[in-house]
Structures are given as structure tokens and as C-alpha cells.
DSSP file (Angstrom, degrees, kcal/mol; ACC not computed):
  #  RESIDUE AA STRUCTURE BP1 BP2  ACC     N-H-->O    O-->H-N    N-H-->O    O-->H-N    TCO  KAPPA ALPHA  PHI   PSI    X-CA   Y-CA   Z-CA
    1    1 A M     >        0   0    0      0, 0.0     4,-1.8     0, 0.0     3,-0.2   0.000 360.0 360.0 360.0 -43.5   -5.4   36.7   57.5
    2    2 A A  H  >  +     0   0    0      1,-0.2     4,-2.7     2,-0.2     5,-0.1   0.821 360.0  57.8 -64.3 -31.0   -7.4   39.9   57.2
    3    3 A K  H  > S+     0   0    0      2,-0.2     4,-2.1     1,-0.2    -1,-0.2   0.884 105.0  50.5 -69.5 -36.8  -10.7   38.1   57.2
    4    4 A H  H  > S+     0   0    0      2,-0.2     4,-2.6    -3,-0.2    -1,-0.2   0.906 110.7  50.3 -64.1 -41.8   -9.9   36.5   60.6
    5    5 A R  H  X S+     0   0    0     -4,-1.8     4,-2.4     1,-0.2    -2,-0.2   0.920 110.4  49.4 -65.0 -40.7   -9.0   39.9   62.0
    6    6 A Q  H  X S+     0   0    0     -4,-2.7     4,-2.3     1,-0.2    -1,-0.2   0.884 110.3  49.9 -62.7 -37.8  -12.2   41.3   60.7
    7    7 A G  H  X S+     0   0    0     -4,-2.1     4,-2.4     2,-0.2    -2,-0.2   0.916 113.4  46.4 -67.8 -44.8  -14.2   38.5   62.3
    8    8 A R  H  X S+     0   0    0     -4,-2.6     4,-2.3     1,-0.2    -2,-0.2   0.921 113.3  48.3 -60.4 -42.7  -12.5   39.0   65.6
    9    9 A L  H  X S+     0   0    0     -4,-2.4     4,-2.6     2,-0.2    -2,-0.2   0.900 109.5  53.1 -67.8 -41.5  -13.0   42.8   65.5
   10   10 A S  H  X S+     0   0    0     -4,-2.3     4,-2.9     1,-0.2    -2,-0.2   0.959 110.4  48.1 -56.2 -51.4  -16.7   42.3   64.5
   11   11 A E  H  X S+     0   0    0     -4,-2.4     4,-2.3     1,-0.2    -2,-0.2   0.910 112.2  48.8 -62.3 -41.9  -17.2   40.0   67.6
   12   12 A E  H  X S+     0   0    0     -4,-2.3     4,-2.5     2,-0.2    -1,-0.2   0.930 111.8  48.3 -61.8 -45.7  -15.4   42.5   70.0
   13   13 A I  H  X S+     0   0    0     -4,-2.6     4,-2.6     1,-0.2     5,-0.3   0.926 111.8  50.4 -59.3 -46.5  -17.4   45.4   68.7
   14   14 A K  H  X S+     0   0    0     -4,-2.9     4,-1.8     2,-0.2    -1,-0.2   0.877 111.8  47.1 -57.4 -40.1  -20.6   43.4   69.1
   15   15 A K  H  X S+     0   0    0     -4,-2.3     4,-2.5    -5,-0.2    -2,-0.2   0.924 112.2  51.5 -67.6 -44.3  -19.7   42.4   72.7
   16   16 A S  H  X S+     0   0    0     -4,-2.5     4,-1.6     1,-0.2    -2,-0.2   0.913 111.9  43.8 -63.4 -44.7  -18.8   46.0   73.5
   17   17 A I  H  X S+     0   0    0     -4,-2.6     4,-2.2     1,-0.2    -1,-0.2   0.849 111.7  54.6 -73.3 -30.8  -22.1   47.5   72.2
   18   18 A S  H  X S+     0   0    0     -4,-1.8     4,-1.7    -5,-0.3    -2,-0.2   0.912 108.1  49.4 -67.7 -39.6  -24.2   44.7   73.9
   19   19 A S  H  X>S+     0   0    0     -4,-2.5     4,-2.7     1,-0.2     5,-0.5   0.823 108.1  53.6 -69.9 -29.0  -22.5   45.6   77.3
   20   20 A F  I  X>S+     0   0    0     -4,-1.6     5,-2.3     3,-0.2     4,-1.3   0.888 108.3  50.5 -63.7 -41.0  -23.3   49.3   76.7
   21   21 A L  I  <5S+     0   0    0     -4,-2.2    -2,-0.2     1,-0.2    -1,-0.2   0.898 116.1  42.2 -62.3 -35.6  -27.0   48.4   76.2
   22   22 A I  I  <5S+     0   0    0     -4,-1.7    -2,-0.2    -5,-0.2    -1,-0.2   0.907 135.3   8.8 -77.8 -39.7  -27.0   46.4   79.3
   23   23 A N  I  <5S+     0   0    0     -4,-2.7    -3,-0.2    -5,-0.1    -2,-0.2   0.783 129.4  35.4-114.2 -30.7  -25.0   48.7   81.6
   24   24 A G  I  <<S+     0   0    0     -4,-1.3    -3,-0.2    -5,-0.5     2,-0.2   0.637  79.0 108.9-108.8 -14.4  -24.3   52.1   80.1
   25   25 A A      < +     0   0    0     -5,-2.3    -4,-0.0    -6,-0.2    52,-0.0  -0.437  29.1 170.1 -70.8 133.9  -27.3   53.2   78.1
   26   26 A K        +     0   0    0     -2,-0.2    -1,-0.1     5,-0.0     5,-0.0   0.508  44.1 106.0-116.6 -10.9  -29.3   55.9   79.5
   27   27 A D    >>  -     0   0    0      1,-0.2     4,-1.3    46,-0.1     3,-1.3  -0.535  65.4-142.8 -68.8 128.6  -31.6   56.7   76.5
   28   28 A P  H 3> S+     0   0    0      0, 0.0     4,-1.7     0, 0.0    -1,-0.2   0.755  98.8  66.6 -64.2 -24.1  -35.2   55.3   77.2
   29   29 A R  H 34 S+     0   0    0      1,-0.2    44,-0.1     2,-0.2    45,-0.1   0.724 112.9  31.4 -70.8 -20.9  -35.4   54.4   73.4
   30   30 A L  H <4 S+     0   0    0     -3,-1.3    -1,-0.2    43,-0.1     3,-0.1   0.585 121.6  46.8-111.5 -13.9  -32.7   51.9   74.0
   31   31 A T  H  < S+     0   0    0     -4,-1.3    -2,-0.2     1,-0.1     4,-0.0   0.618  99.0  67.1-100.6 -17.7  -33.3   50.8   77.6
   32   32 A S  S  < S+     0   0    0     -4,-1.7     2,-0.3    -5,-0.2    -1,-0.1   0.434 104.0  33.8 -92.8   5.5  -37.0   50.3   77.5
   33   33 A R  S    S-     0   0    0     -3,-0.1     2,-0.4    -5,-0.1    24,-0.1  -0.965  89.3 -92.2-147.4 165.7  -37.1   47.2   75.2
   34   34 A I        -     0   0    0     -2,-0.3    22,-2.8    22,-0.2     2,-0.5  -0.648  42.4-175.6 -82.6 130.5  -35.0   44.2   74.3
   35   35 A I  E     -A   55   0A   0     -2,-0.4     2,-0.4    20,-0.2   -14,-0.0  -0.993   9.5-156.0-130.5 127.2  -32.6   44.9   71.5
   36   36 A S  E     -A   54   0A   0     18,-2.1    18,-2.8    -2,-0.5     2,-1.0  -0.861  14.2-142.1-102.4 135.7  -30.3   42.2   69.9
   37   37 A I  E     -A   53   0A   0     -2,-0.4    16,-0.2    16,-0.2     3,-0.1  -0.854  24.4-177.7 -91.1 103.9  -27.1   43.1   68.1
   38   38 A T  E     -     0   0A   0     14,-1.8     2,-0.3    -2,-1.0    -1,-0.2   0.780  55.6 -25.1 -79.6 -26.4  -27.5   40.5   65.3
   39   39 A G  E     -A   52   0A   0     13,-1.1    13,-3.2    -3,-0.1     2,-0.4  -0.962  46.6-139.7-177.6 158.5  -24.2   41.2   63.6
   40   40 A V  E     -A   51   0A   0     -2,-0.3     2,-0.5    11,-0.2    11,-0.2  -0.994  11.6-162.0-133.3 128.6  -21.4   43.6   62.8
   41   41 A D  E     -A   50   0A   0      9,-2.0     9,-3.0    -2,-0.4     2,-0.4  -0.959   8.5-163.1-109.0 120.9  -19.7   44.0   59.5
   42   42 A V  E     -A   49   0A   0     -2,-0.5     7,-0.2     7,-0.2   -32,-0.1  -0.889  20.5-121.0-101.2 133.7  -16.3   45.7   59.4
   43   43 A T    >   -     0   0    0      5,-2.1     3,-1.3    -2,-0.4     5,-0.1  -0.260  32.3-103.9 -62.3 158.8  -14.8   47.1   56.2
   44   44 A R  T 3  S+     0   0    0      1,-0.3    -1,-0.1     2,-0.1    -2,-0.0   0.849 122.7  45.8 -58.4 -40.5  -11.4   45.8   55.1
   45   45 A D  T 3  S-     0   0    0      1,-0.0    -1,-0.3     3,-0.0    -2,-0.0   0.579 108.6-125.1 -83.9  -5.6   -9.6   48.9   56.2
   46   46 A G  S <  S+     0   0    0     -3,-1.3    -2,-0.1     2,-0.2     3,-0.1   0.657  76.9 120.5  77.5  16.7  -11.5   48.9   59.6
   47   47 A S  S    S+     0   0    0     48,-0.2    49,-2.4     1,-0.1     2,-0.4   0.639  72.6  35.3 -93.2 -16.0  -12.7   52.5   59.1
   48   48 A Y  E     - b   0  96A   0     47,-0.3    -5,-2.1    -5,-0.1     2,-0.4  -0.996  59.0-169.1-137.1 144.2  -16.5   51.6   59.2
   49   49 A A  E     -Ab  42  97A   0     47,-2.9    49,-2.6    -2,-0.4     2,-0.7  -0.976  12.4-151.9-132.5 120.1  -18.5   49.0   61.1
   50   50 A T  E     -Ab  41  98A   0     -9,-3.0    -9,-2.0    -2,-0.4     2,-0.6  -0.808  12.9-159.1 -92.9 119.1  -22.1   48.4   60.2
   51   51 A V  E     -Ab  40  99A   0     47,-4.2    49,-2.6    -2,-0.7     2,-0.5  -0.878   4.0-149.5-108.7 120.8  -24.0   47.2   63.2
   52   52 A Y  E     -Ab  39 100A   0    -13,-3.2   -14,-1.8    -2,-0.6   -13,-1.1  -0.780  15.8-168.0 -96.2 125.1  -27.2   45.3   62.6
   53   53 A V  E     -Ab  37 101A   0     47,-2.7    49,-2.8    -2,-0.5   -16,-0.2  -0.859  12.8-170.4-114.3 140.9  -29.9   45.8   65.3
   54   54 A S  E     -A   36   0A   0    -18,-2.8   -18,-2.1    -2,-0.3     2,-0.2  -0.843  10.9-164.1-134.7 100.0  -33.1   43.8   65.9
   55   55 A P  E     -A   35   0A   0      0, 0.0     2,-0.4     0, 0.0   -20,-0.2  -0.563  21.5-121.4 -80.4 146.9  -35.5   45.2   68.5
   56   56 A V        -     0   0    0    -22,-2.8     2,-0.4    -2,-0.2   -22,-0.2  -0.718  29.1-161.5 -83.8 132.3  -38.3   43.1   69.9
   57   57 A C        -     0   0    0     -2,-0.4     2,-0.2   -24,-0.1     6,-0.1  -0.884  14.2-125.2-112.7 147.1  -41.7   44.5   69.3
   58   58 A L    >   -     0   0    0     -2,-0.4     3,-1.8     1,-0.1     5,-0.0  -0.564  32.2-108.4 -84.5 158.2  -45.0   43.7   71.2
   59   59 A S  T 3  S+     0   0    0      1,-0.3     4,-0.1    -2,-0.2    -1,-0.1   0.754 117.5  49.9 -58.6 -32.7  -47.9   42.6   69.1
   60   60 A D  T 3  S+     0   0    0      2,-0.1    -1,-0.3     3,-0.0     2,-0.2   0.451  93.5  98.0 -90.8   2.8  -49.8   45.9   69.7
   61   61 A E  S <  S-     0   0    0     -3,-1.8     2,-0.8     1,-0.0     3,-0.1  -0.604  81.4-112.2 -92.0 149.3  -46.9   48.1   68.8
   62   62 A D     >  -     0   0    0     -2,-0.2     4,-2.5     1,-0.2     5,-0.2  -0.728  25.3-154.7 -76.0 113.0  -46.3   49.8   65.5
   63   63 A K  H  > S+     0   0    0     -2,-0.8     4,-3.1     1,-0.2     5,-0.2   0.931  90.2  49.0 -58.0 -50.2  -43.2   48.1   64.1
   64   64 A Q  H  > S+     0   0    0      1,-0.2     4,-2.1     2,-0.2    -1,-0.2   0.870 111.5  48.8 -63.5 -35.7  -42.0   51.0   62.0
   65   65 A L  H  > S+     0   0    0      2,-0.2     4,-2.4     1,-0.2    -1,-0.2   0.929 112.5  47.7 -64.2 -45.9  -42.4   53.4   64.7
   66   66 A V  H  X S+     0   0    0     -4,-2.5     4,-2.5     2,-0.2    -2,-0.2   0.920 113.3  48.6 -60.7 -45.6  -40.4   51.2   67.2
   67   67 A Y  H  X S+     0   0    0     -4,-3.1     4,-2.2    -5,-0.2    -1,-0.2   0.892 110.9  50.2 -68.5 -36.5  -37.7   50.6   64.6
   68   68 A A  H  X S+     0   0    0     -4,-2.1     4,-1.6    -5,-0.2    -1,-0.2   0.891 112.0  47.9 -67.6 -39.2  -37.5   54.4   63.8
   69   69 A E  H  X S+     0   0    0     -4,-2.4     4,-2.8     2,-0.2    -2,-0.2   0.908 112.1  49.4 -66.6 -41.7  -37.2   55.2   67.6
   70   70 A V  H  X S+     0   0    0     -4,-2.5     4,-2.2     1,-0.2    -2,-0.2   0.934 112.6  46.2 -64.4 -45.9  -34.5   52.5   68.2
   71   71 A L  H  X S+     0   0    0     -4,-2.2     4,-2.0     2,-0.2    -1,-0.2   0.855 111.4  52.4 -69.2 -32.1  -32.4   53.7   65.2
   72   72 A E  H  X S+     0   0    0     -4,-1.6     4,-2.5     2,-0.2    -2,-0.2   0.928 109.5  50.7 -64.6 -46.0  -32.8   57.3   66.4
   73   73 A G  H  X S+     0   0    0     -4,-2.8     4,-1.8     1,-0.2    -2,-0.2   0.918 109.7  49.4 -61.4 -40.1  -31.5   56.3   69.9
   74   74 A F  H  < S+     0   0    0     -4,-2.2     4,-0.3     1,-0.2    -1,-0.2   0.890 109.6  51.3 -60.0 -43.3  -28.6   54.5   68.4
   75   75 A E  H >< S+     0   0    0     -4,-2.0     3,-0.7     1,-0.2     4,-0.3   0.870 109.9  49.8 -67.6 -34.6  -27.7   57.6   66.3
   76   76 A R  H 3< S+     0   0    0     -4,-2.5     3,-0.4     1,-0.2    -1,-0.2   0.843 115.2  44.5 -71.5 -30.0  -27.9   59.8   69.5
   77   77 A A  T 3X S+     0   0    0     -4,-1.8     4,-2.7    -5,-0.2    -1,-0.2   0.290  80.7 108.8 -94.5   9.1  -25.7   57.5   71.3
   78   78 A K  H <> S+     0   0    0     -3,-0.7     4,-2.2    -4,-0.3    -1,-0.2   0.845  78.8  47.5 -51.1 -41.7  -23.2   57.0   68.5
   79   79 A G  H  > S+     0   0    0     -3,-0.4     4,-1.7    -4,-0.3    -1,-0.2   0.885 112.0  47.5 -72.8 -38.7  -20.5   59.0   70.2
   80   80 A A  H  > S+     0   0    0      2,-0.2     4,-2.3    -4,-0.2    -2,-0.2   0.843 113.4  50.2 -70.2 -36.5  -20.8   57.3   73.5
   81   81 A L  H  X S+     0   0    0     -4,-2.7     4,-2.5     2,-0.2    -2,-0.2   0.895 108.7  50.7 -65.9 -40.2  -20.8   53.9   71.8
   82   82 A R  H  X S+     0   0    0     -4,-2.2     4,-2.3    -5,-0.2    -2,-0.2   0.874 110.7  50.5 -70.7 -34.0  -17.7   54.7   69.7
   83   83 A S  H  X S+     0   0    0     -4,-1.7     4,-2.5     2,-0.2    -1,-0.2   0.924 109.9  49.6 -64.3 -44.9  -15.9   55.8   72.9
   84   84 A K  H  X S+     0   0    0     -4,-2.3     4,-2.8     1,-0.2     5,-0.2   0.947 110.7  49.7 -60.3 -48.6  -16.9   52.6   74.7
   85   85 A V  H  X S+     0   0    0     -4,-2.5     4,-2.6     1,-0.2    -1,-0.2   0.906 110.2  51.1 -53.3 -45.1  -15.7   50.6   71.8
   86   86 A A  H  < S+     0   0    0     -4,-2.3     5,-0.3     1,-0.2    -1,-0.2   0.897 112.2  46.7 -58.5 -41.8  -12.4   52.5   71.8
   87   87 A R  H  < S+     0   0    0     -4,-2.5    -2,-0.2     1,-0.2    -1,-0.2   0.893 117.3  43.2 -70.5 -38.3  -11.9   51.9   75.5
   88   88 A D  H  < S+     0   0    0     -4,-2.8     2,-0.6     1,-0.2    -2,-0.2   0.852 117.8  42.2 -78.6 -32.5  -12.7   48.2   75.2
   89   89 A I  S  < S-     0   0    0     -4,-2.6     2,-1.2    -5,-0.2    -1,-0.2  -0.964  81.0-137.3-121.3 118.8  -10.8   47.4   72.1
   90   90 A K        +     0   0    0     -2,-0.6     2,-0.3    -3,-0.1    -3,-0.1  -0.615  44.2 149.8 -80.6  98.2   -7.3   48.9   71.8
   91   91 A L        -     0   0    0     -2,-1.2     3,-0.2    -5,-0.3    -2,-0.0  -0.901  53.3-129.7-124.6 156.3   -7.1   50.1   68.3
   92   92 A R  S    S+     0   0    0     -2,-0.3     2,-0.4     1,-0.3    -1,-0.1   0.898 102.0  20.2 -68.2 -45.0   -5.2   52.8   66.6
   93   93 A Y  S    S-     0   0    0     -3,-0.1    -1,-0.3   -47,-0.0     0, 0.0  -0.996  79.5-139.6-126.8 135.4   -8.3   54.1   64.8
   94   94 A T        -     0   0    0     -2,-0.4     3,-0.1    -3,-0.2    -8,-0.1  -0.802  30.7-113.1 -89.9 132.2  -11.8   53.2   66.0
   95   95 A P        -     0   0    0      0, 0.0   -47,-0.3     0, 0.0     2,-0.3  -0.312  26.9-108.5 -68.8 150.6  -14.2   52.5   63.2
   96   96 A E  E     -b   48   0A   0    -49,-2.4   -47,-2.9     1,-0.0     2,-0.4  -0.578  38.6-129.2 -69.6 134.8  -17.2   54.8   62.5
   97   97 A L  E     -b   49   0A   0     -2,-0.3     2,-0.4   -49,-0.2   -47,-0.2  -0.793  24.3-173.8 -97.3 133.1  -20.4   53.0   63.6
   98   98 A I  E     -b   50   0A   0    -49,-2.6   -47,-4.2    -2,-0.4     2,-0.5  -0.994  12.7-151.6-124.1 127.7  -23.4   52.8   61.2
   99   99 A F  E     +b   51   0A   0     -2,-0.4     2,-0.3   -49,-0.2   -47,-0.2  -0.873  18.3 173.4-107.7 130.7  -26.5   51.3   62.6
  100  100 A K  E     -b   52   0A   0    -49,-2.6   -47,-2.7    -2,-0.5     2,-0.4  -0.944  34.7-108.7-134.1 154.9  -29.0   49.4   60.3
  101  101 A L  E     -b   53   0A   0     -2,-0.3     2,-0.9   -49,-0.2   -47,-0.2  -0.657  24.5-138.1 -84.1 133.9  -32.1   47.5   61.1
  102  102 A D        +     0   0    0    -49,-2.8     3,-0.4    -2,-0.4     4,-0.2  -0.838  25.9 173.8 -93.7 104.3  -31.8   43.7   60.7
  103  103 A S     >  +     0   0    0     -2,-0.9     4,-2.4     1,-0.2     5,-0.2   0.209  46.7 108.1 -98.9  15.1  -35.1   42.7   59.0
  104  104 A S  H  > S+     0   0    0      1,-0.2     4,-2.8     2,-0.2    -1,-0.2   0.862  78.5  53.6 -61.8 -35.0  -34.0   38.9   58.5
  105  105 A M  H  > S+     0   0    0     -3,-0.4     4,-1.7     2,-0.2    -1,-0.2   0.876 109.3  45.3 -67.6 -37.0  -36.4   37.8   61.2
  106  106 A D  H  > S+     0   0    0      2,-0.2     4,-2.4    -3,-0.2    -2,-0.2   0.879 114.0  50.8 -66.4 -42.8  -39.4   39.5   59.7
  107  107 A Y  H  X S+     0   0    0     -4,-2.4     4,-2.6     2,-0.2    -2,-0.2   0.928 108.7  51.3 -63.2 -44.0  -38.4   38.1   56.2
  108  108 A G  H  X S+     0   0    0     -4,-2.8     4,-2.2     1,-0.2    -1,-0.2   0.919 110.6  48.8 -63.5 -41.3  -38.1   34.6   57.6
  109  109 A R  H  X S+     0   0    0     -4,-1.7     4,-2.3     2,-0.2    -1,-0.2   0.893 110.0  51.6 -62.2 -40.6  -41.6   34.9   59.2
  110  110 A H  H  X S+     0   0    0     -4,-2.4     4,-2.2     1,-0.2    -2,-0.2   0.973 112.0  46.8 -58.1 -53.3  -42.9   36.2   55.8
  111  111 A I  H  X S+     0   0    0     -4,-2.6     4,-2.5     1,-0.2    -2,-0.2   0.874 109.9  53.2 -58.6 -40.5  -41.4   33.2   54.0
  112  112 A D  H  X S+     0   0    0     -4,-2.2     4,-2.1     1,-0.2    -1,-0.2   0.913 108.9  49.8 -60.0 -46.2  -42.8   30.8   56.6
  113  113 A S  H  X S+     0   0    0     -4,-2.3     4,-1.1     1,-0.2    -1,-0.2   0.857 111.4  49.1 -65.9 -36.6  -46.3   32.2   56.1
  114  114 A I  H  X S+     0   0    0     -4,-2.2     4,-1.0     2,-0.2     3,-0.5   0.927 110.9  49.0 -65.6 -48.8  -45.9   31.8   52.4
  115  115 A L  H  < S+     0   0    0     -4,-2.5     3,-0.3     1,-0.2    -2,-0.2   0.829 105.6  57.5 -55.8 -39.0  -44.7   28.2   52.7
  116  116 A E  H  < S+     0   0    0     -4,-2.1    -1,-0.2     1,-0.2    -2,-0.2   0.801 104.1  54.5 -65.2 -34.1  -47.6   27.4   55.1
  117  117 A T  H  < S+     0   0    0     -4,-1.1    -1,-0.2    -3,-0.5    -2,-0.2   0.759  91.9  89.4 -74.5 -26.2  -50.2   28.5   52.3
  118  118 A L  S  < S-     0   0    0     -4,-1.0     2,-0.8    -3,-0.3    -3,-0.0  -0.506  74.7-135.6 -79.5 144.0  -48.7   26.2   49.7
  119  119 A E        +     0   0    0     -2,-0.2     2,-0.6     2,-0.0    -1,-0.1  -0.861  30.8 177.3-100.1 105.9  -50.0   22.6   49.3
  120  120 A I        -     0   0    0     -2,-0.8     2,-0.3    -5,-0.1    -2,-0.0  -0.955  17.2-147.4-116.9 120.7  -46.9   20.5   49.0
  121  121 A R        -     0   0    0     -2,-0.6     2,-0.3     1,-0.1     5,-0.0  -0.621  19.9-115.6 -85.5 148.5  -47.3   16.8   48.7
  122  122 A D    >   -     0   0    0     -2,-0.3     3,-1.3     1,-0.1     4,-0.4  -0.610  19.6-124.7 -80.5 143.9  -44.8   14.5   50.1
  123  123 A M  G >  S+     0   0    0      1,-0.3     3,-0.7    -2,-0.3    -1,-0.1   0.762 110.7  58.8 -60.0 -25.1  -43.0   12.3   47.6
  124  124 A D  G 3  S+     0   0    0      1,-0.2    -1,-0.3     0, 0.0    -3,-0.0   0.790  98.3  58.8 -77.6 -23.5  -44.0    9.2   49.5
  125  125 A D  G <  S+     0   0    0     -3,-1.3    -1,-0.2     2,-0.1    -2,-0.2   0.586  83.6 103.7 -80.8  -9.1  -47.8   10.0   49.1
  126  126 A E  S <  S-     0   0    0     -3,-0.7     2,-0.1    -4,-0.4    -3,-0.0  -0.457  77.6-114.0 -68.8 140.0  -47.5   10.0   45.1
  127  127 A P    >   -     0   0    0      0, 0.0     3,-1.3     0, 0.0    -1,-0.1  -0.442  25.4-112.0 -68.6 155.9  -48.9    7.0   43.4
  128  128 A E  T 3  S+     0   0    0      1,-0.3    -2,-0.1     2,-0.1     0, 0.0   0.813 110.3  61.7 -53.9 -38.0  -46.4    4.7   41.4
  129  129 A G  T 3         0   0    0      1,-0.3    -1,-0.3     0, 0.0    -3,-0.0   0.599 360.0 360.0 -75.6 -12.9  -47.9    5.7   38.0
  130  130 A E    <         0   0    0     -3,-1.3    -1,-0.3     0, 0.0    -2,-0.1   0.511 360.0 360.0 -98.3 360.0  -47.1    9.4   38.1
């Protein structure tokens, strides 16, 4: 039962933060680029919520600098975000928000580039004697 509640709470927090980014954010670090909220993990007791963010970087931008700016923007807006979550979701205690970078997209691209360099023969191409 608790897992379902955590899942629903995660989705509601994700929606609330996403709407804040669209309508309420004033920090240029958060408004000047596309940022995806890829996931939210809530602890069992609901006291902490880890929010995974993934900013879109242009090819000529330094990724590490962009990531640092975006995380800094979220840290500065943490109080406003927590207030918005508290207003949107009626809870006795609003979870403390922790923002982390979601690097799964970069990792996936890295794995794809490794797989492209490998020479893998299809099973149908092998001769019968092997």
C-alpha cells in the first residue's frame, strides 16, 4: 500500500515542479533552457524527495557548466518550490526537496557509441560449420 502512495506522491511532486518551471520560475538559470523533470523518488516516511532533472544543452555549450548552473538555480528556488508543492498537494508534512542531475541520457548515448564501434555479426550470417 505504501508503494502506491509513494508513487502517487512522486507523480504529484513532479507535476507541481514542472508547472512551477513553466509558470512560476523567475530565475534565468531555470527559464532560459528546457529542463525535464525525469523522476522523483520519495523516501518511505515522505520526509525527503529526490528530484532528478535533465537540462537540454546545445552542442556548443559546456555541459558541466550548464548542469552546475541549473542545479544552483534549483537550490536557490528550493524554498519557493517546496511552498508550491505544499500548496498543490495537501500533506501534513511537505518533503524536503533534493535536486540531482539525471545523467541516464548521457550514459545511454555513451553505450550507443560503444555498441556502434563493435563488430557484431548476425547469427544468420554465420556458416553452418561454425
